[in-house]
N, C-alpha and C positions, 0 to 999 in steps of 0.2 A: 733320859728315861729308857729303861730296859724294855725292849720289845722282841718277841719271838712270834713270827708269823708263818703258819703252816699253809701249804698249798699242794695241789696235785691229787687230792682225793677225787673219788667218783664212783661210778657203777661199772663193774667189770664182771665178765663171766668167769666161772671157775676155770683155773688153768691159765688165766690171763695175767697181765703185769700192770703195775702202776709204779710211778716214781713220785714219792713225796719230797717236798722241799721244806726246809726250816730256815727262814732268813732272820738273822739276829742283828740287833743294833743296841747301842747304849752301854756296851761293856767291852772289855778287851777280849775279843773272841779267842785269841791264841792261848789264853790262860784258863779256859773253861773246858769242861766236858759237856757234851750235848747228848741227851738221851731221847729216845722215842718210847712212848707209852701208848697203850690203847685201852679203851673201855667199851665193852659191849653192853647192850641193854640188860639191866638186871645183874650185872657182874661188877666186880671191883676193878679198878684201874690196875693194869699190870705192865711191867717192864717188857720191852720188845728188844731194844738194842741201844748201844751207847758207843760214843767215840770220844776219845780225848783229843781235843784240838791241839794239845801241846805235843804229844808224842805219837798220835795216831792209833793208840791201842783201841781195839774194838771188843765189844761184848755182845752176845746174843742170847736170847731166851732159847731153850731147847726146842720150843714149838716152831721156831722160824729158822733155825740153823740150816744152812744149805739152800734156803729159798730167798732170804732177805739179805741185802748187803748195804751196810752203812758206809758213807764216805763224807769227806769234808773238803770244801774249797775255802781255804782260809783267806784267799784274796777277795772272795765275795761274801765272807762271813755267812756262809750257807752250809748246812748239812743236808745230805740227801739220804733217803731210804728207798732203795730199789727193791721192789717186792715182786717176785716171780712165783709162778705155780700157785697162784692164790687159791684159797679154799673158802667155802662159805663161813667157816669158823673164824676166818680172819676179819669178818665184818665187825666194824667198831668205829668209834671216833678215835682218831690218832692225834696224839699231842706230842709236841717236842718240849723239852725242858732243859735248863742250864744250871750247872753247878760250878763254883770256883774250885771244887775239890777234884782236880784233874787226875790224881793218882788214886784209883779206886780198886777195891776188890770186886770180883764178879757179883757178889751179893749186893754190895753198895751200889754198883752201877744199875741194878735192877730195882732198887728201892725208892719209893716215892719221896721219902723223907730226906734223901740225899740232895734233892734239887731245890733250888731257890726260886727260879723264875720259870713260868709256864706260858705256853701259847694258848690260843683259844680252841684249837683243834680243827681237824678236817675229817669229814665223813668218808669212810671207805665201805662200800657195799659190794659183796661178792655173791653173785647169783649162781644157783646150781643148775 
């Protein structure tokens, strides 16, 4: 059974940091790309970042470039999203997702329809 379990969300003040984790199981982690998405209240789910577990290629939305860093520990089947300089507009439920299509264009990496498996999400709240 494929499982993606997010953790690490919470409440933080603007300018602070959080590190999200996505623990994966039930599939060959090295053959997949893992993406992070977020959904704020009343808004559509949007792509935040993606990493190919196969070759380490990373992708970022413009809104988080320079503030967020995605990384992968293939030995632990876990992907991390280090979020620094957080802003109130980063408040959302953050989801990780997996796709066997590890060679992606930037647009594909940020597109919901690229991904096959999804986690349940973790809440991130940034106070001003």
